[in-house]
C-alpha positions as CSV (number, residue, x, y, z in Angstrom):
1,X,0.1,-0.2,0.0
2,X,1.1,3.5,-1.2
3,X,1.4,6.1,1.7
4,X,1.0,9.6,0.4
5,X,1.0,13.1,2.4
6,X,-0.6,16.4,1.7
7,X,1.9,19.4,1.9
8,X,1.1,20.3,5.3
9,X,1.5,16.9,6.7
10,X,4.6,16.5,5.0
11,X,6.0,20.1,6.1
12,X,5.0,18.8,9.8
13,X,6.8,15.6,9.6
14,X,10.1,17.3,7.6
15,X,10.0,19.9,10.9
16,X,9.7,17.0,13.4
17,X,12.5,15.1,12.1
18,X,14.7,18.1,12.1
19,X,13.7,19.0,15.8
20,X,14.5,15.6,16.6
21,X,17.7,15.8,14.9
22,X,18.9,19.2,16.5
23,X,18.0,18.1,20.1
24,X,19.4,14.7,19.9
25,X,22.7,12.8,18.4
26,X,23.3,12.9,14.5
27,X,21.1,10.7,12.6
28,X,18.3,10.4,15.6
29,X,15.9,12.3,13.2
30,X,16.8,9.7,10.6
31,X,16.3,6.6,13.1
32,X,13.2,8.1,14.5
33,X,11.7,8.1,10.6
34,X,12.6,4.6,10.2
35,X,10.8,3.3,13.1
36,X,7.9,5.7,12.5
37,X,7.8,4.4,8.8
38,X,7.9,0.5,9.8
39,X,5.2,1.3,12.5
40,X,2.8,3.1,10.4
41,X,3.2,0.6,7.4
42,X,2.1,-2.4,9.8
43,X,-1.1,-0.3,11.2
44,X,-2.2,0.7,7.5
45,X,-2.1,-3.0,6.6
46,X,-5.6,-3.4,8.9
47,X,-7.3,0.1,7.4
48,X,-10.7,-1.4,7.3
49,X,-10.7,-2.0,11.1
50,X,-9.2,1.3,12.0
51,X,-12.0,3.7,13.6
52,X,-13.1,7.3,12.6
53,X,-11.2,10.0,14.3
54,X,-13.0,10.8,17.9
55,X,-12.0,14.4,17.5
56,X,-15.3,16.1,16.5
57,X,-13.7,18.1,13.2
58,X,-11.6,15.4,12.4
59,X,-14.8,12.9,12.2
60,X,-16.9,15.3,10.8
61,X,-14.4,15.5,7.4
62,X,-14.5,11.4,7.7
63,X,-10.6,10.8,8.3
64,X,-9.3,7.9,10.4
65,X,-6.8,8.3,13.1
66,X,-3.7,6.3,14.6
67,X,-1.7,7.4,17.7
68,X,2.1,7.1,17.5
69,X,3.6,8.1,20.8
70,X,2.1,11.9,21.3
71,X,1.1,11.9,17.4
72,X,-2.2,11.8,15.8
73,X,-1.9,10.7,12.6
74,X,-5.5,11.5,10.5
75,X,-5.7,10.1,6.8
76,X,-7.8,8.9,4.4
77,X,-8.1,5.4,2.5
78,X,-8.2,5.7,-1.3
79,X,-8.2,2.7,-3.6
80,X,-4.5,2.4,-4.2
81,X,-2.9,4.7,-1.8
82,X,-3.2,6.0,1.7
83,X,-3.3,9.8,2.2
84,X,-1.8,11.1,5.7
85,X,-4.0,14.4,5.9
86,X,-2.5,15.8,9.4
87,X,0.1,15.1,11.7
88,X,-0.8,16.9,15.1
89,X,0.7,17.0,18.5
90,X,-2.1,15.6,20.9
91,X,-1.9,18.7,23.2
92,X,-2.8,20.7,19.9
93,X,-6.2,19.0,19.7
94,X,-9.0,20.9,21.9
95,X,-11.5,17.5,22.2
């Protein structure tokens, strides 16, 4: 299954990797990315079983959500790919 990102979600991912890299040892951001991608691929194999987001706004637009550490990954499922539409830190979600 192909994973695609919206421009905004991809920019958040890049900023997160750069932040991890800046605050830790060299290569920490890329190691985090590797773990994240492996986890994401494993979880997305079960997309029919993943529920719609609990957050009212994300639910209203029909996005499904996964939680990776303190991050919410909101996505939509299409015929040949999954589109990551938002990466949000849990502290940024109101409900």
